[in-house]
N, CA and C atoms of all chains as a GROMACS GRO file, in nm:
protein
  588
    1MET      N    1   4.055   9.023  16.617
    1MET     CA    2   3.930   8.959  16.576
    1MET      C    3   3.955   8.875  16.450
    2GLN      N    4   3.947   8.744  16.464
    2GLN     CA    5   3.980   8.657  16.352
    2GLN      C    6   3.865   8.647  16.253
    3GLY      N    7   3.899   8.650  16.126
    3GLY     CA    8   3.798   8.631  16.023
    3GLY      C    9   3.776   8.484  15.995
    4ARG      N   10   3.658   8.450  15.953
    4ARG     CA   11   3.627   8.314  15.911
    4ARG      C   12   3.564   8.323  15.772
    5ALA      N   13   3.585   8.219  15.694
    5ALA     CA   14   3.536   8.222  15.556
    5ALA      C   15   3.459   8.095  15.524
    6PHE      N   16   3.361   8.109  15.438
    6PHE     CA   17   3.270   8.001  15.401
    6PHE      C   18   3.245   8.008  15.250
    7TRP      N   19   3.214   7.895  15.191
    7TRP     CA   20   3.181   7.894  15.049
    7TRP      C   21   3.055   7.812  15.026
    8ALA      N   22   2.990   7.842  14.917
    8ALA     CA   23   2.871   7.768  14.877
    8ALA      C   24   2.858   7.778  14.726
    9ARG      N   25   2.772   7.696  14.669
    9ARG     CA   26   2.744   7.706  14.526
    9ARG      C   27   2.596   7.732  14.508
   10LEU      N   28   2.567   7.820  14.415
   10LEU     CA   29   2.428   7.851  14.383
   10LEU      C   30   2.368   7.744  14.294
   11ASN      N   31   2.241   7.717  14.316
   11ASN     CA   32   2.170   7.632  14.222
   11ASN      C   33   2.158   7.704  14.088
   12THR      N   34   2.152   7.626  13.982
   12THR     CA   35   2.143   7.681  13.846
   12THR      C   36   2.026   7.779  13.836
   13GLY      N   37   2.054   7.896  13.784
   13GLY     CA   38   1.948   7.994  13.761
   13GLY      C   39   1.910   8.076  13.882
   14GLN      N   40   1.978   8.057  13.995
   14GLN     CA   41   1.940   8.128  14.117
   14GLN      C   42   2.030   8.246  14.150
   15ARG      N   43   2.126   8.271  14.062
   15ARG     CA   44   2.227   8.373  14.091
   15ARG      C   45   2.164   8.512  14.109
   16ASN      N   46   2.084   8.554  14.012
   16ASN     CA   47   2.024   8.688  14.022
   16ASN      C   48   1.928   8.699  14.139
   17GLN      N   49   1.857   8.590  14.166
   17GLN     CA   50   1.763   8.590  14.278
   17GLN      C   51   1.839   8.608  14.410
   18TYR      N   52   1.952   8.542  14.422
   18TYR     CA   53   2.032   8.552  14.545
   18TYR      C   54   2.088   8.695  14.562
   19ILE      N   55   2.136   8.750  14.451
   19ILE     CA   56   2.189   8.887  14.455
   19ILE      C   57   2.078   8.986  14.489
   20ASN      N   58   1.963   8.972  14.424
   20ASN     CA   59   1.853   9.065  14.447
   20ASN      C   60   1.801   9.055  14.590
   21ALA      N   61   1.797   8.935  14.644
   21ALA     CA   62   1.751   8.919  14.783
   21ALA      C   63   1.836   9.002  14.877
   22HIS      N   64   1.967   9.009  14.849
   22HIS     CA   65   2.057   9.083  14.937
   22HIS      C   66   2.046   9.235  14.921
   23ARG      N   67   1.970   9.276  14.821
   23ARG     CA   68   1.944   9.422  14.807
   23ARG      C   69   1.822   9.461  14.887
   24ASN      N   70   1.754   9.363  14.940
   24ASN     CA   71   1.632   9.388  15.018
   24ASN      C   72   1.628   9.296  15.139
   25VAL      N   73   1.731   9.307  15.223
   25VAL     CA   74   1.732   9.218  15.340
   25VAL      C   75   1.617   9.258  15.433
   26PRO      N   76   1.564   9.161  15.509
   26PRO     CA   77   1.448   9.188  15.594
   26PRO      C   78   1.477   9.301  15.695
   27PRO      N   79   1.376   9.385  15.721
   27PRO     CA   80   1.394   9.489  15.822
   27PRO      C   81   1.433   9.426  15.956
   28GLY      N   82   1.533   9.484  16.019
   28GLY     CA   83   1.575   9.434  16.150
   28GLY      C   84   1.687   9.333  16.144
   29LEU      N   85   1.712   9.275  16.026
   29LEU     CA   86   1.814   9.170  16.019
   29LEU      C   87   1.954   9.224  16.054
   30LEU      N   88   1.989   9.339  15.996
   30LEU     CA   89   2.125   9.391  16.019
   30LEU      C   90   2.146   9.427  16.165
   31ALA      N   91   2.041   9.477  16.231
   31ALA     CA   92   2.052   9.508  16.373
   31ALA      C   93   2.073   9.380  16.455
   32ARG      N   94   2.008   9.272  16.414
   32ARG     CA   95   2.028   9.144  16.485
   32ARG      C   96   2.172   9.096  16.469
   33TYR      N   97   2.224   9.106  16.347
   33TYR     CA   98   2.363   9.066  16.324
   33TYR      C   99   2.457   9.149  16.412
   34HIS      N  100   2.431   9.278  16.416
   34HIS     CA  101   2.516   9.366  16.497
   34HIS      C  102   2.508   9.328  16.644
   35ASP      N  103   2.384   9.307  16.691
   35ASP     CA  104   2.365   9.271  16.832
   35ASP      C  105   2.428   9.135  16.864
   36ALA      N  106   2.436   9.048  16.764
   36ALA     CA  107   2.496   8.916  16.786
   36ALA      C  108   2.648   8.922  16.786
   37GLY      N  109   2.703   9.041  16.755
   37GLY     CA  110   2.849   9.057  16.761
   37GLY      C  111   2.919   9.042  16.628
   38ILE      N  112   2.842   9.040  16.519
   38ILE     CA  113   2.904   9.032  16.386
   38ILE      C  114   2.949   9.172  16.345
   39ARG      N  115   3.078   9.184  16.315
   39ARG     CA  116   3.137   9.318  16.292
   39ARG      C  117   3.168   9.346  16.146
   40ASN      N  118   3.170   9.242  16.066
   40ASN     CA  119   3.202   9.257  15.924
   40ASN      C  120   3.148   9.132  15.857
   41LEU      N  121   3.070   9.152  15.754
   41LEU     CA  122   3.017   9.037  15.680
   41LEU      C  123   3.014   9.077  15.534
   42SER      N  124   3.089   9.005  15.454
   42SER     CA  125   3.094   9.034  15.312
   42SER      C  126   3.070   8.905  15.235
   43ILE      N  127   2.992   8.915  15.128
   43ILE     CA  128   2.969   8.800  15.040
   43ILE      C  129   3.015   8.839  14.900
   44PHE      N  130   3.090   8.750  14.840
   44PHE     CA  131   3.145   8.772  14.706
   44PHE      C  132   3.097   8.659  14.616
   45VAL      N  133   3.089   8.688  14.487
   45VAL     CA  134   3.037   8.589  14.393
   45VAL      C  135   3.128   8.579  14.270
   46HIS      N  136   3.142   8.456  14.223
   46HIS     CA  137   3.209   8.430  14.094
   46HIS      C  138   3.133   8.316  14.028
   47GLU      N  139   3.069   8.346  13.917
   47GLU     CA  140   2.983   8.247  13.850
   47GLU      C  141   2.884   8.190  13.953
   48ASP      N  142   2.885   8.060  13.978
   48ASP     CA  143   2.789   8.006  14.076
   48ASP      C  144   2.854   7.983  14.213
   49PHE      N  145   2.975   8.035  14.231
   49PHE     CA  146   3.044   8.022  14.360
   49PHE      C  147   3.018   8.144  14.448
   50LEU      N  148   2.990   8.118  14.575
   50LEU     CA  149   2.977   8.224  14.674
   50LEU      C  150   3.088   8.208  14.777
   51PHE      N  151   3.139   8.322  14.822
   51PHE     CA  152   3.245   8.324  14.923
   51PHE      C  153   3.203   8.426  15.028
   52LEU      N  154   3.191   8.382  15.151
   52LEU     CA  155   3.144   8.468  15.259
   52LEU      C  156   3.255   8.484  15.361
   53TYR      N  157   3.284   8.609  15.399
   53TYR     CA  158   3.387   8.639  15.498
   53TYR      C  159   3.320   8.712  15.612
   54LEU      N  160   3.347   8.671  15.735
   54LEU     CA  161   3.289   8.743  15.848
   54LEU      C  162   3.387   8.753  15.965
   55GLU      N  163   3.368   8.858  16.041
   55GLU     CA  164   3.442   8.879  16.165
   55GLU      C  165   3.338   8.902  16.275
   56SER      N  166   3.364   8.842  16.389
   56SER     CA  167   3.268   8.854  16.499
   56SER      C  168   3.343   8.858  16.630
   57ASP      N  169   3.275   8.915  16.731
   57ASP     CA  170   3.335   8.919  16.865
   57ASP      C  171   3.358   8.776  16.914
   58ASN      N  172   3.260   8.690  16.892
   58ASN     CA  173   3.266   8.551  16.936
   58ASN      C  174   3.176   8.472  16.842
   59TYR      N  175   3.237   8.397  16.752
   59TYR     CA  176   3.159   8.334  16.645
   59TYR      C  177   3.055   8.237  16.699
   60ASP      N  178   3.094   8.152  16.792
   60ASP     CA  179   3.000   8.052  16.844
   60ASP      C  180   2.882   8.118  16.914
   61ALA      N  181   2.911   8.226  16.988
   61ALA     CA  182   2.804   8.298  17.057
   61ALA      C  183   2.711   8.363  16.956
   62ALA      N  184   2.767   8.421  16.850
   62ALA     CA  185   2.685   8.485  16.746
   62ALA      C  186   2.593   8.382  16.681
   63LEU      N  187   2.650   8.266  16.650
   63LEU     CA  188   2.572   8.159  16.587
   63LEU      C  189   2.457   8.116  16.677
   64ALA      N  190   2.486   8.101  16.806
   64ALA     CA  191   2.383   8.057  16.901
   64ALA      C  192   2.268   8.158  16.908
   65VAL      N  193   2.302   8.285  16.906
   65VAL     CA  194   2.198   8.389  16.909
   65VAL      C  195   2.114   8.383  16.781
   66LEU      N  196   2.181   8.375  16.667
   66LEU     CA  197   2.110   8.386  16.539
   66LEU      C  198   2.028   8.261  16.507
   67GLU      N  199   2.073   8.145  16.556
   67GLU     CA  200   1.997   8.022  16.531
   67GLU      C  201   1.857   8.029  16.589
   68ASN      N  202   1.842   8.106  16.694
   68ASN     CA  203   1.711   8.116  16.760
   68ASN      C  204   1.636   8.244  16.724
   69ASP      N  205   1.688   8.316  16.624
   69ASP     CA  206   1.626   8.443  16.588
   69ASP      C  207   1.524   8.422  16.476
   70PRO      N  208   1.401   8.466  16.494
   70PRO     CA  209   1.299   8.441  16.392
   70PRO      C  210   1.326   8.514  16.260
   71ILE      N  211   1.383   8.636  16.265
   71ILE     CA  212   1.410   8.708  16.140
   71ILE      C  213   1.519   8.636  16.060
   72GLU      N  214   1.626   8.596  16.130
   72GLU     CA  215   1.734   8.522  16.063
   72GLU      C  216   1.685   8.387  16.011
   73SER      N  217   1.602   8.319  16.088
   73SER     CA  218   1.552   8.188  16.045
   73SER      C  219   1.470   8.201  15.917
   74GLU      N  220   1.385   8.304  15.911
   74GLU     CA  221   1.303   8.327  15.793
   74GLU      C  222   1.392   8.360  15.673
   75TRP      N  223   1.494   8.441  15.698
   75TRP     CA  224   1.589   8.480  15.592
   75TRP      C  225   1.660   8.356  15.537
   76GLN      N  226   1.703   8.268  15.624
   76GLN     CA  227   1.772   8.147  15.578
   76GLN      C  228   1.676   8.052  15.507
   77ARG      N  229   1.549   8.053  15.547
   77ARG     CA  230   1.450   7.970  15.475
   77ARG      C  231   1.430   8.020  15.332
   78LEU      N  232   1.443   8.153  15.315
   78LEU     CA  233   1.432   8.211  15.180
   78LEU      C  234   1.556   8.177  15.096
   79LEU      N  235   1.674   8.190  15.156
   79LEU     CA  236   1.799   8.172  15.080
   79LEU      C  237   1.834   8.025  15.057
   80GLY      N  238   1.802   7.941  15.154
   80GLY     CA  239   1.847   7.802  15.149
   80GLY      C  240   1.821   7.732  15.016
   81PRO      N  241   1.697   7.743  14.962
   81PRO     CA  242   1.668   7.672  14.837
   81PRO      C  243   1.747   7.725  14.716
   82MET      N  244   1.813   7.841  14.730
   82MET     CA  245   1.893   7.894  14.619
   82MET      C  246   2.032   7.830  14.615
   83LEU      N  247   2.069   7.764  14.726
   83LEU     CA  248   2.204   7.707  14.737
   83LEU      C  249   2.203   7.557  14.713
   84GLN      N  250   2.314   7.507  14.659
   84GLN     CA  251   2.327   7.363  14.643
   84GLN      C  252   2.330   7.296  14.779
   85ALA      N  253   2.298   7.167  14.780
   85ALA     CA  254   2.282   7.091  14.904
   85ALA      C  255   2.397   7.117  15.002
   86GLY      N  256   2.361   7.142  15.126
   86GLY     CA  257   2.464   7.164  15.228
   86GLY      C  258   2.485   7.310  15.259
   87GLY      N  259   2.448   7.398  15.164
   87GLY     CA  260   2.464   7.540  15.190
   87GLY      C  261   2.610   7.579  15.206
   88TYR      N  262   2.637   7.669  15.299
   88TYR     CA  263   2.773   7.719  15.320
   88TYR      C  264   2.857   7.621  15.402
   89SER      N  265   2.982   7.601  15.359
   89SER     CA  266   3.079   7.521  15.434
   89SER      C  267   3.199   7.610  15.468
   90GLU      N  268   3.257   7.586  15.584
   90GLU     CA  269   3.371   7.669  15.624
   90GLU      C  270   3.498   7.626  15.551
   91LEU      N  271   3.578   7.725  15.518
   91LEU     CA  272   3.710   7.703  15.459
   91LEU      C  273   3.814   7.702  15.569
   92ALA      N  274   3.926   7.637  15.544
   92ALA     CA  275   4.037   7.636  15.639
   92ALA      C  276   4.126   7.757  15.611
   93GLU      N  277   4.164   7.828  15.716
   93GLU     CA  278   4.255   7.941  15.700
   93GLU      C  279   4.398   7.890  15.689
   94LEU      N  280   4.469   7.934  15.588
   94LEU     CA  281   4.608   7.888  15.575
   94LEU      C  282   4.707   7.999  15.601
   95PHE      N  283   4.662   8.123  15.602
   95PHE     CA  284   4.755   8.235  15.623
   95PHE      C  285   4.676   8.353  15.673
   96HIS      N  286   4.731   8.426  15.765
   96HIS     CA  287   4.663   8.545  15.816
   96HIS      C  288   4.764   8.646  15.868
   97ILE      N  289   4.754   8.769  15.822
   97ILE     CA  290   4.826   8.879  15.885
   97ILE      C  291   4.726   8.989  15.914
   98ALA      N  292   4.746   9.058  16.024
   98ALA     CA  293   4.655   9.165  16.062
   98ALA      C  294   4.736   9.292  16.087
   99MET      N  295   3.692  10.082  15.563
   99MET     CA  296   3.793  10.012  15.483
   99MET      C  297   3.729   9.891  15.416
  100GLN      N  298   3.714   9.896  15.285
  100GLN     CA  299   3.645   9.790  15.215
  100GLN      C  300   3.734   9.669  15.193
  101GLY      N  301   3.677   9.552  15.212
  101GLY     CA  302   3.751   9.430  15.183
  101GLY      C  303   3.736   9.390  15.037
  102ARG      N  304   3.837   9.325  14.987
  102ARG     CA  305   3.831   9.273  14.850
  102ARG      C  306   3.868   9.126  14.856
  103ALA      N  307   3.813   9.049  14.766
  103ALA     CA  308   3.835   8.905  14.769
  103ALA      C  309   3.877   8.853  14.632
  104PHE      N  310   3.959   8.751  14.634
  104PHE     CA  311   4.018   8.695  14.513
  104PHE      C  312   4.015   8.542  14.525
  105TRP      N  313   4.013   8.475  14.413
  105TRP     CA  314   4.017   8.329  14.417
  105TRP      C  315   4.118   8.279  14.314
  106ALA      N  316   4.167   8.160  14.341
  106ALA     CA  317   4.260   8.095  14.248
  106ALA      C  318   4.246   7.944  14.267
  107ARG      N  319   4.301   7.869  14.175
  107ARG     CA  320   4.304   7.723  14.191
  107ARG      C  321   4.449   7.678  14.190
  108LEU      N  322   4.477   7.583  14.278
  108LEU     CA  323   4.611   7.526  14.286
  108LEU      C  324   4.630   7.424  14.176
  109ASN      N  325   4.752   7.419  14.125
  109ASN     CA  326   4.786   7.310  14.035
  109ASN      C  327   4.786   7.178  14.112
  110THR      N  328   4.756   7.072  14.043
  110THR     CA  329   4.751   6.940  14.106
  110THR      C  330   4.882   6.910  14.179
  111GLY      N  331   4.868   6.868  14.304
  111GLY     CA  332   4.985   6.829  14.381
  111GLY      C  333   5.060   6.944  14.446
  112GLN      N  334   5.012   7.067  14.431
  112GLN     CA  335   5.086   7.182  14.483
  112GLN      C  336   5.028   7.236  14.614
  113ARG      N  337   4.923   7.170  14.664
  113ARG     CA  338   4.852   7.222  14.781
  113ARG      C  339   4.945   7.232  14.903
  114ASN      N  340   5.012   7.124  14.936
  114ASN     CA  341   5.098   7.126  15.054
  114ASN      C  342   5.214   7.223  15.038
  115GLN      N  343   5.266   7.231  14.917
  115GLN     CA  344   5.377   7.322  14.891
  115GLN      C  345   5.333   7.467  14.912
  116TYR      N  346   5.212   7.499  14.869
  116TYR     CA  347   5.160   7.636  14.885
  116TYR      C  348   5.140   7.667  15.034
  117ILE      N  349   5.083   7.571  15.106
  117ILE     CA  350   5.060   7.591  15.249
  117ILE      C  351   5.193   7.606  15.323
  118ASN      N  352   5.287   7.517  15.292
  118ASN     CA  353   5.416   7.523  15.361
  118ASN      C  354   5.491   7.652  15.332
  119ALA      N  355   5.481   7.701  15.209
  119ALA     CA  356   5.548   7.826  15.174
  119ALA      C  357   5.501   7.939  15.265
  120HIS      N  358   5.370   7.938  15.297
  120HIS     CA  359   5.314   8.044  15.380
  120HIS      C  360   5.351   8.032  15.527
  121ARG      N  361   5.412   7.920  15.564
  121ARG     CA  362   5.464   7.907  15.702
  121ARG      C  363   5.604   7.965  15.711
  122ASN      N  364   5.660   7.999  15.597
  122ASN     CA  365   5.797   8.052  15.594
  122ASN      C  366   5.805   8.167  15.494
  123VAL      N  367   5.726   8.270  15.518
  123VAL     CA  368   5.729   8.381  15.423
  123VAL      C  369   5.864   8.451  15.433
  124PRO      N  370   5.911   8.512  15.323
  124PRO     CA  371   6.043   8.573  15.322
  124PRO      C  372   6.056   8.682  15.429
  125PRO      N  373   6.174   8.690  15.491
  125PRO     CA  374   6.197   8.797  15.589
  125PRO      C  375   6.170   8.933  15.524
  126GLY      N  376   6.098   9.016  15.594
  126GLY     CA  377   6.072   9.150  15.543
  126GLY      C  378   5.942   9.164  15.467
  127LEU      N  379   5.885   9.050  15.423
  127LEU     CA  380   5.764   9.060  15.340
  127LEU      C  381   5.647   9.122  15.415
  128LEU      N  382   5.627   9.078  15.539
  128LEU     CA  383   5.510   9.128  15.613
  128LEU      C  384   5.523   9.278  15.641
  129ALA      N  385   5.646   9.322  15.666
  129ALA     CA  386   5.668   9.466  15.688
  129ALA      C  387   5.636   9.545  15.561
  130ARG      N  388   5.671   9.488  15.445
  130ARG     CA  389   5.640   9.556  15.318
  130ARG      C  390   5.488   9.567  15.300
  131TYR      N  391   5.418   9.458  15.330
  131TYR     CA  392   5.273   9.461  15.318
  131TYR      C  393   5.215   9.569  15.410
  132HIS      N  394   5.265   9.572  15.532
  132HIS     CA  395   5.216   9.671  15.628
  132HIS      C  396   5.244   9.813  15.578
  133ASP      N  397   5.368   9.834  15.531
  133ASP     CA  398   5.406   9.967  15.482
  133ASP      C  399   5.324  10.007  15.359
  134ALA      N  400   5.280   9.907  15.282
  134ALA     CA  401   5.200   9.935  15.162
  134ALA      C  402   5.054   9.965  15.197
  135GLY      N  403   5.019   9.949  15.327
  135GLY     CA  404   4.883   9.984  15.369
  135GLY      C  405   4.788   9.867  15.377
  136ILE      N  406   4.842   9.746  15.370
  136ILE     CA  407   4.755   9.627  15.384
  136ILE      C  408   4.733   9.600  15.532
  137ARG      N  409   4.605   9.597  15.570
  137ARG     CA  410   4.571   9.592  15.713
  137ARG      C  411   4.519   9.456  15.757
  138ASN      N  412   4.483   9.373  15.663
  138ASN     CA  413   4.428   9.241  15.694
  138ASN      C  414   4.443   9.161  15.567
  139LEU      N  415   4.504   9.045  15.579
  139LEU     CA  416   4.519   8.958  15.462
  139LEU      C  417   4.502   8.815  15.511
  140SER      N  418   4.401   8.748  15.460
  140SER     CA  419   4.374   8.611  15.499
  140SER      C  420   4.359   8.527  15.374
  141ILE      N  421   4.417   8.407  15.377
  141ILE     CA  422   4.400   8.312  15.267
  141ILE      C  423   4.338   8.186  15.324
  142PHE      N  424   4.236   8.138  15.254
  142PHE     CA  425   4.163   8.019  15.296
  142PHE      C  426   4.170   7.916  15.183
  143VAL      N  427   4.160   7.789  15.221
  143VAL     CA  428   4.173   7.683  15.121
  143VAL      C  429   4.061   7.581  15.137
  144HIS      N  430   4.013   7.533  15.022
  144HIS     CA  431   3.919   7.420  15.020
  144HIS      C  432   3.957   7.336  14.899
  145GLU      N  433   4.005   7.215  14.924
  145GLU     CA  434   4.055   7.129  14.816
  145GLU      C  435   4.158   7.208  14.734
  146ASP      N  436   4.135   7.228  14.604
  146ASP     CA  437   4.235   7.304  14.528
  146ASP      C  438   4.194   7.450  14.506
  147PHE      N  439   4.090   7.493  14.577
  147PHE     CA  440   4.046   7.632  14.567
  147PHE      C  441   4.111   7.719  14.675
  148LEU      N  442   4.157   7.836  14.635
  148LEU     CA  443   4.210   7.936  14.729
  148LEU      C  444   4.120   8.058  14.727
  149PHE      N  445   4.092   8.112  14.846
  149PHE     CA  446   4.020   8.238  14.858
  149PHE      C  447   4.105   8.332  14.940
  150LEU      N  448   4.126   8.451  14.887
  150LEU     CA  449   4.209   8.550  14.955
  150LEU      C  450   4.123   8.672  14.985
  151TYR      N  451   4.127   8.718  15.110
  151TYR     CA  452   4.052   8.836  15.151
  151TYR      C  453   4.151   8.938  15.204
  152LEU      N  454   4.138   9.063  15.159
  152LEU     CA  455   4.229   9.164  15.211
  152LEU      C  456   4.160   9.298  15.230
  153GLU      N  457   4.212   9.373  15.326
  153GLU     CA  458   4.169   9.510  15.350
  153GLU      C  459   4.292   9.599  15.344
  154SER      N  460   4.277   9.712  15.282
  154SER     CA  461   4.391   9.802  15.268
  154SER      C  462   4.345   9.946  15.275
  155ASP      N  463   4.439  10.033  15.311
  155ASP     CA  464   4.407  10.176  15.315
  155ASP      C  465   4.366  10.224  15.177
  156ASN      N  466   4.439  10.178  15.076
  156ASN     CA  467   4.414  10.218  14.937
  156ASN      C  468   4.468  10.105  14.850
  157TYR      N  469   4.379  10.026  14.796
  157TYR     CA  470   4.421   9.904  14.727
  157TYR      C  471   4.511   9.933  14.607
  158ASP      N  472   4.474  10.030  14.524
  158ASP     CA  473   4.553  10.058  14.405
  158ASP      C  474   4.693  10.107  14.442
  159ALA      N  475   4.700  10.187  14.548
  159ALA     CA  476   4.830  10.237  14.593
  159ALA      C  477   4.915  10.121  14.647
  160ALA      N  478   4.853  10.032  14.723
  160ALA     CA  479   4.926   9.917  14.777
  160ALA      C  480   4.982   9.831  14.664
  161LEU      N  481   4.897   9.808  14.564
  161LEU     CA  482   4.940   9.726  14.450
  161LEU      C  483   5.057   9.791  14.378
  162ALA      N  484   5.051   9.922  14.360
  162ALA     CA  485   5.158   9.994  14.290
  162ALA      C  486   5.290   9.982  14.366
  163VAL      N  487   5.283   9.991  14.499
  163VAL     CA  488   5.405   9.978  14.580
  163VAL      C  489   5.461   9.836  14.568
  164LEU      N  490   5.373   9.737  14.581
  164LEU     CA  491   5.420   9.598  14.588
  164LEU      C  492   5.468   9.545  14.453
  165GLU      N  493   5.410   9.598  14.346
  165GLU     CA  494   5.454   9.553  14.213
  165GLU      C  495   5.601   9.582  14.188
  166ASN      N  496   5.651   9.686  14.254
  166ASN     CA  497   5.790   9.725  14.233
  166ASN      C  498   5.880   9.681  14.347
  167ASP      N  499   5.828   9.596  14.435
  167ASP     CA  500   5.906   9.554  14.550
  167ASP      C  501   5.979   9.422  14.520
  168PRO      N  502   6.111   9.418  14.538
  168PRO     CA  503   6.185   9.297  14.501
  168PRO      C  504   6.149   9.176  14.588
  169ILE      N  505   6.119   9.196  14.717
  169ILE     CA  506   6.084   9.082  14.802
  169ILE      C  507   5.950   9.023  14.758
  170GLU      N  508   5.852   9.111  14.732
  170GLU     CA  509   5.721   9.065  14.687
  170GLU      C  510   5.732   8.997  14.550
  171SER      N  511   5.813   9.056  14.461
  171SER     CA  512   5.826   8.997  14.327
  171SER      C  513   5.884   8.857  14.334
  172GLU      N  514   5.985   8.839  14.419
  172GLU     CA  515   6.047   8.708  14.435
  172GLU      C  516   5.947   8.608  14.494
  173TRP      N  517   5.869   8.655  14.589
  173TRP     CA  518   5.765   8.572  14.653
  173TRP      C  519   5.662   8.526  14.550
  174GLN      N  520   5.620   8.618  14.465
  174GLN     CA  521   5.521   8.582  14.363
  174GLN      C  522   5.580   8.490  14.257
  175ARG      N  523   5.711   8.504  14.231
  175ARG     CA  524   5.777   8.412  14.137
  175ARG      C  525   5.779   8.270  14.193
  176LEU      N  526   5.790   8.260  14.327
  176LEU     CA  527   5.788   8.128  14.392
  176LEU      C  528   5.647   8.067  14.387
  177LEU      N  529   5.546   8.150  14.418
  177LEU     CA  530   5.409   8.099  14.430
  177LEU      C  531   5.341   8.078  14.294
  178GLY      N  532   5.374   8.163  14.199
  178GLY     CA  533   5.304   8.163  14.070
  178GLY      C  534   5.289   8.025  14.007
  179PRO      N  535   5.399   7.949  13.999
  179PRO     CA  536   5.389   7.817  13.933
  179PRO      C  537   5.303   7.717  14.009
  180MET      N  538   5.265   7.747  14.134
  180MET     CA  539   5.177   7.656  14.209
  180MET      C  540   5.030   7.677  14.172
  181LEU      N  541   5.001   7.789  14.106
  181LEU     CA  542   4.862   7.824  14.074
  181LEU      C  543   4.829   7.796  13.928
  182GLN      N  544   4.704   7.763  13.905
  182GLN     CA  545   4.660   7.744  13.767
  182GLN      C  546   4.668   7.877  13.691
  183ALA      N  547   4.672   7.866  13.560
  183ALA     CA  548   4.696   7.982  13.473
  183ALA      C  549   4.609   8.101  13.513
  184GLY      N  550   4.672   8.217  13.521
  184GLY     CA  551   4.597   8.338  13.555
  184GLY      C  552   4.610   8.377  13.701
  185GLY      N  553   4.645   8.280  13.787
  185GLY     CA  554   4.663   8.314  13.928
  185GLY      C  555   4.534   8.360  13.992
  186TYR      N  556   4.544   8.459  14.078
  186TYR     CA  557   4.426   8.509  14.151
  186TYR      C  558   4.342   8.602  14.064
  187SER      N  559   4.211   8.585  14.070
  187SER     CA  560   4.115   8.674  14.004
  187SER      C  561   4.024   8.735  14.111
  188GLU      N  562   3.986   8.859  14.089
  188GLU     CA  563   3.899   8.923  14.189
  188GLU      C  564   3.755   8.874  14.178
  189LEU      N  565   3.692   8.859  14.292
  189LEU     CA  566   3.549   8.827  14.300
  189LEU      C  567   3.469   8.956  14.312
  190ALA      N  568   3.345   8.952  14.268
  190ALA     CA  569   3.257   9.067  14.283
  190ALA      C  570   3.188   9.062  14.420
  191GLU      N  571   3.186   9.176  14.489
  191GLU     CA  572   3.116   9.181  14.618
  191GLU      C  573   2.968   9.196  14.592
  192LEU      N  574   2.888   9.112  14.657
  192LEU     CA  575   2.742   9.126  14.638
  192LEU      C  576   2.672   9.175  14.763
  193PHE      N  577   2.741   9.172  14.878
  193PHE     CA  578   2.679   9.215  15.002
  193PHE      C  579   2.788   9.252  15.099
  194HIS      N  580   2.764   9.358  15.176
  194HIS     CA  581   2.862   9.399  15.276
  194HIS      C  582   2.795   9.473  15.389
  195ILE      N  583   2.819   9.429  15.512
  195ILE     CA  584   2.783   9.509  15.628
  195ILE      C  585   2.907   9.522  15.715
  196ALA      N  586   2.921   9.635  15.779
  196ALA     CA  587   3.037   9.659  15.865
  196ALA      C  588   2.987   9.705  16.001
   0.00000   0.00000   0.00000
């Protein structure tokens, strides 16, 4: 199962809000992620930089499921304004051992 | 098994050298990583930013083994000068689902 990584930058002053939001994710969200085939999702922070790592059974299929999910859509509407324009962008993998 | 993440910045002009080095890791290095309990190690790149994600049976034990390993030490001596001062720093995890 290959991991994929993404990065984003927080808007000024939104760091604590972003962290606190993740302490109270919407009811049902984690079950949707699991049902979509996401097996590991970690977000890390350094100053205003965010780094997201995820593993999924099938990334494109997971994305397709979640794009049409009302709980995920509402969650992204909450988080989106905390991130600088463009939100998360994927990083290129340069090395991997499993 | 908790993942940990680290970031670093490449020195100007060292990006291709860093990528190419990882296409030719020293013989024996991956076996040492495996024996040290590292179960997943991925490095991602965006411009001059590096993000490293790893999972290990016991991170502190793995580090103690690798710090005294001559192959790993030689590898880090090769890579070190490609990174800006300080090398890799750990990121704080703000969210994790497994």
